[in-house]
N, C-alpha and C positions, 0 to 999 in steps of 0.2 A: 223429736225429744219428748219423753214422757213428762208429765207434770203431776203435781199433787192436785186432785180434783175432788170437789164435792158436787155430786150430780144427781139429778132425778128428771123425770119427764116433765115438760112444760108445754102449754098450749096457749093460744089466744092472748088474753090480757096479760098473763104472766110473762110471756116473752116480751111483750111491749114494755112491761115494767122494768125488765132487765136493762133495756136501753136507757131508761129514764133515771134509774136510781142505782144500777149496778148490782142488784140482787133480786131474787124471785120470791114473791109472796107465797106462803103456804096455801093450800086449798082453804078457802074461806067460806063463810056462810053467806056473804054478800059482797057485791062489788065495792061497797063503801069500806068494809073491813080490809079488802085487798089493797085499797089505796092507802090505808093507815098503817099497815104492818109490812115490813120487809125483813129479810133474813140474810145474815152474812157470817162468814167464818174467817178468822185471821190465823194463818198457820205460823208456827215458830218451830225451828229446828235448832236446838241450843246445845252447845258444847261447853259446859261449865260444871265441874264436879259438885259444887255446893248446891246448885239448882237441880241437878240430876238426883241428888240425894233427898231434896225437899221440894218436890214440885208443888206442894200445897201453897208455898209462898207465891207462886205464879197465879193460882186461883184467887187468892186474897187480893192480889194486886189488880187483876182485871175486874174483880167485883167493885173495887174502890174507884179505879180510874179508867177502865175500859181498854187499857193497853199496858205494855211493859216498858214504856219509854223511861219511866223514872228509875227503873233498874238498869237502864243503859242497854236495853235489848230491842232491836228492831225486828219487824216481821221478816220471815224468809222471803226471798224473791227468786226470779228466774235465773239470777246469777249466782245463787248459792244459799247457804244456811243463814240464820239470823246473824246480823252484824252486832258486835258488842262494842258499844261506844265507851264503856268504862274498861279499858284494856289494862291488863297487868303488865308489869315491866317485862321487856323482852329478855330472853336468855342471852348470856354473853356469847355462847358458842352455838353452832347449829346442832340439830338433833343428831344423835350418834348411838351406836351400840358397841359393845366390847365382848369378845369371847377370849378366854384364856388360852394361851398356846398349848397348855397341857391337853387340850381337846384333840391334838394331833401328834401324839407321841411317835417318835421315829418317822414322822411324816406320813402316818397312816391315815386312811379315810375313816372317819367315825362310823360306827354301826348305824347311827341315826344322823344323817347329815343335816336334817331339817331342824330338829329340836324345837318343834312347834310349841306355841303357847296354848293355853286352854282357858276356859271361862274363869276358873278360880284365879289363875295367875293374872289374867287381864283385870279382874276386880282388884287384886292386890296392887296393881299399877294403875289404878283408876285416875290418879292425878294426871299422869302423862296421857293415858288413853282418852281422857275427856278434853284434850286439846283438839283443835280442828285437824291438825296433822296426824293425830293418833299416836300410839306407842308402837315403835318398831323394835321388837325384841332382838331380831337378827335379820339377816338378808331375806329369809323366807317366811318370816312370821310378823304379822301386823294385827293390831287391835285398835278399834276406835269406838268410843261410847258417846251417845248423844241422847237428848231428850226431844221427843216429838210432843208438842203441846198445841192444842187448838181450842180456843174459846169460840162458842157459837152465840150469836147475839140476835135478839128480836128487837127491831127498831121501829118505833112509831114515827110517822110523818107529821101527825097533828096530835099532840105537840112533838117536836123533833128530839127524841131521846131514845137510847138503847138500854136494854137490860140483858144481863148474862143469862142465857137460856140453858147452857150446859157446857161441859168441857170434855176433852179427851187428852190423856197424857200417858206416855209409856217411856220407859228407859230402854234404849235399844243398843245392842252390842254387835259390832261387825268384826269378825275375825277373818283374816286373809291368809292363804297358804300358797306361797310360791312353790315352783316345781322345777325339777331337772328332767330332761328327757322330753320326748314329744307326746302329744295328746294320743290317747289310745286309738282314736278314730282317724287321726291325721298325724302320722309320725314326724312330719317336719314342722308342725304347728307348735308354738310355745303356748303355755296356758297357766292358769292359776284358778283356784276356787275359793269360795267364801261361805261362811255360815253367819246368818243373822239370827239373833235371839231378841225377842220382844217381851219385855218383862214389866212387872208393876203397872199393868194396864188399869187405869181408873177412868170410868166413863160416867157421865151424868147427862140428863136431858136427852136430846136427839141421838147422841152417840150411844146411849144405852139401849136403844130400840133394836128389835130383831132384824131390821133391814139394814143395819149399819155394817158395811164391809170395808176391808182394807187390803190393798195389794202393795207389795214391795217388789221393786224391779232394780236390776243392776244395769248401769250404763257406763260405757268406757269410750273415750275418744282419744285418739293418738296420732302419731306420725312417725315416719321412718327417718333416721338420722341422715341417711344418704338418699339422694334422689335417683333411685334405680328405676328403669322403665318397667320392671316386673313388680314394682311395689306401688300399691294404691293406699294412701293414708287411711282410707275407710277400713282397711284390713289390718291396720297396725295394732289396734286394740278394740275389741267389740264384745258385747255380750254373746255368749255362745249358746249351747243347747239348753241350759237352765237359766232363763232370763227373768222370769217373773213368777211370783207366788201370790195367789189371791185367796183370801178366806174371810169369813165373817169375823167381826171382832170377838165374838164369843168363841169361835174356833181357834183364833190366835191364843186365847186364854188356855185352851186345852192342849194345843200343839203350837208352841211358841217359836219354832225354828223354821228357817227357810234356807235353801241351798242355791248358790249361783256359781257360774263359772264364766271366765273370759278367755279369749284366745287372741293370738297374733299370728298371722300367716307368714310363712317363710318357705324358701326352697331348701334343698339339702345343705347341710353344713359343710362348706368347702371354701378354700381360699379364693376360688373363682368368684364367689358371691360376697365376699367380705363378712364382717361380723353380723350384718343384717340387724342392726340395733333398731328397736322400736321402743318408744316411750308412750305410756298411756296414763290418763287421768280418769279415775273411776269414782263413782258415788252411787248411793242408793237413792231411789226416788219412790215416793209413796203416793198412793191414789186411794181416796176414800169415796165410797158410795153411801150417801146419807139421804134418807127419805125427806122430800120436800125442800131440800136445798139444792140449788143449781148454781155452781160458781166454779170458774176456771182460774186457778192460781198456779203459775209456773214457779217451782221451787226445787232446790236440790239439797241433798244432805252434804255433810263435810266430804271434801275431796281427799283421795289418797293417790299416790303415785307408784307406778310400776315400770320396770324396764325389762324388755325381752331381748335375748341375743342368741346367735348361733355361732359362737366363737369357736372355730375349729381347733384353735391352738390350746384350749383348756384340756387337761389330761383325762379327767374321769367322765365328764358329761359335756357333750358338744353343743347342747342348747338348753335354755332354761329361762326362768323368770325370777326377778328379785324385786323387793321393795326398795326403791332407790332414794327415798327422801331422808336418809340418815347416813352419816359418814361412817363407814366400817372401821372397826378397831380390833386389833388383836394385841393382847397384853403379854408381856413377859413378867414373871414373878421372881423377885430376888431370892426368896427362900426356896425356890425350886432349883435343886442342885444341878439338874440337867441343863438349865439355861441361865443360871444365876449370874455367871460372869458377864454374859452379854447384856443382861438386864442392868447390871451395875454400870457397865460402859455407857449405855444409852442414857441412863438417868444422869450420870455425872457430866457427860459431854453436853447434854442440852442445858443443864443448869449452869455450866461455866464453859462455854465454847472457847473463850479466850485462853483457857488452860490446856486445850487439846492440841495434839500434833496431827498435821503440821501447823505451826503457828501462823496466824493470820489475823490482822486487826479487823474489827467489825464482822467477825464470822457469825453467821446465824445458822443454827441447825433445827430445821422444822421437824414436824411429825409427832410432837408430844401432846397435841390437843386437836379436837376436830376442827377448830377454827384456824389451825396452822398445820395443814396436812402435808404429806408427801404423796407422790403419784407413782403408780406401778408402771414399770418398764417391762413389757412382755417380750422378751428376746425371741420367743418362738413365733411371733406374729409375722416377722419379715426381716429383710436384710438391714434396713435402717435401724430397727430396734436391736438386732443382734450386734451390729457394729457399735452402737452406742454403749451397749452392755459391755462389750469387750474393751472399749476405751475406759469405762469406769474401772474395770478390773486392772487394766494395764497401769493406770495412774497410781492406784494404791499399791500394786505389786512393786513398782519402781521405788515408791517412797519407802516402803517397808524394807527394801534392800539397802537403803542408805546406811552409812556407818552409825549415824545417831540412833536409828531404830535398832540396829543389830547390837550396838553397845547396851542399849536399854534391855534388850532381850536377855543378854548375858547375865544381867543382875537378878533375873527372876529365879525363884526356887525350882530346882530341877525336878523335884518330886511332884510338882503341880503341873508339869508339862506332859506331853509336848504342847507347843503353842502355835496358834494361827494368828495372823494379823487381821483382826476384825475391823471392819469399816462401817461407818455410819455417816450419812444414809447409805443404804445397801446398794450394791451394783444393780439390783433389780428395780431401781427407782430412777425417775428422771432427775432427781436431785443428787444422784451419785457423783463420785469424785471427778468425772470427766465432763460435767455439764458446761464448763466454761468453753469447751471446744465446739459447742453447738449453739452459737448466738442466734441463729435463724430458726431454731426448732423449739418446741415447747419446753418451758422451764430452763432454758439455756441462757448463757450470757457470760461475757468475759469477766464481769464483776464477781462471779462465783468461783473463781480460781482459788483452790485450797480451802473451800468451804465444806470440809468433811473432817471426820475424826478417825484416826487409826490407833488401835491399841492391841497389845498382845493378850490373847485370851486362850484358855485351854482349848486344844483342837477339837475334842469331842463336844465340848459345850458349844463352841462356835458352829460346828457342823449340825448339831441337833437344833440349834436356833434357826439355822437356815432351812433344814428339812421341814420344820413346823411352819415356817413362813411360806415356803413354796406350796405346801399342801393347803394352807389357808387360802392363798390366792386362788387355788383351783376349786376348792369346795364352795367358797363364798362368792365365786364368779367375779373376781376382780379383773376387769379387762384392762387393756393397755390404756394408760392415762387416768385410770380411776384413782380418785383421792382416797387416802386412808391414813390412820395414825396408829402409833404403838405406845400406849400408856404403860407405865411401869408400876407394878404393885408390890 
């Protein structure tokens, strides 16, 4: 594992001093001065939008107190970035993203399936991007902002006190790009790439010298979901061909970007090998070369998460990578005439499930929020999934053929038909109408009998909503049992 390092050559008494005091004295004019002065650097990697915007507050704090403890910020360690002891209130729901169903008219694949973010859009969403988890715009687009801050101290042993000798600070932005299709050099390998931008570099003291260098490197560790003999977890996620960029700090000022990529090994996409799901945890690591300072400090930047798959049953692309630390969402809009009837059904059914048909006490209809999701049932994955999907459809079809439902249909305006019997949750979910028939399978149980809603909706509206949903499953790589939600706008 790489680490953030401040290094220079040392010999003789300097090396011995490291063992005694944990830091190396600069070249001195006498052995007496060597014993009186030591040098140390404390690294911080901070995700906080207020501090990223005003790093000068950190300089003033270390001038006064020698650390950032009073701001609730601990130094970064080998286990990750700086810990914030003054935490803000946790969000009620997990991280999520939403795309509107109009992105998939008639079930078409968008011209640009990625809809990547850019530097300006990331800045606009800096509040979310400055959280440790970053901002996930969509399945393929990730952004994280953090501040690298390092005070350098000169410490006297006689008397024992330290003074601030200089600081380094920069606001760094990492944008990630998920992919579909294999790597150009390895068609079966899943991959993603990243851009790092280092901005607002401010240096004083030893960091401003001509010998000060900084390197940034990508690291990813992962594992495969299934223990297959042809899968080694070391290959689940790893830095690929573009692993590290090293430049002097002055060169970073002139050219402030770096490029990285990660990969996940797999064999051909085929039912024989399964989905070949691998998950990875990635982060940027920094290394500094600073004259006269020799100090090894293990630290890591904020972590992000990625999932790789080779799901043969997806229609348009059989392998790809997505950022998996946000619950996917696709919205229907009531004012969109193409799907408005389905949008109204879902909104009203979830708001008042007791008023839906079939009637059932204590009915709960999930899927309205990222904290209460539903789960995709991919009938093309195998016989079990196909059978459960068919049972979902059969249950609803039989209910919609009952006299009560047919009498209700007869009261509807003829000029607004023809009508389909719309169901929610959909047959393509594990929460579908037949879930009570599968007590030993995921999200099943006898207690869920009649926990669905059926309503007559214009046939074209119902089918258009279904086409959009099916294409979204495909484009955003929702695999069997993936959680998602459908907000109504």
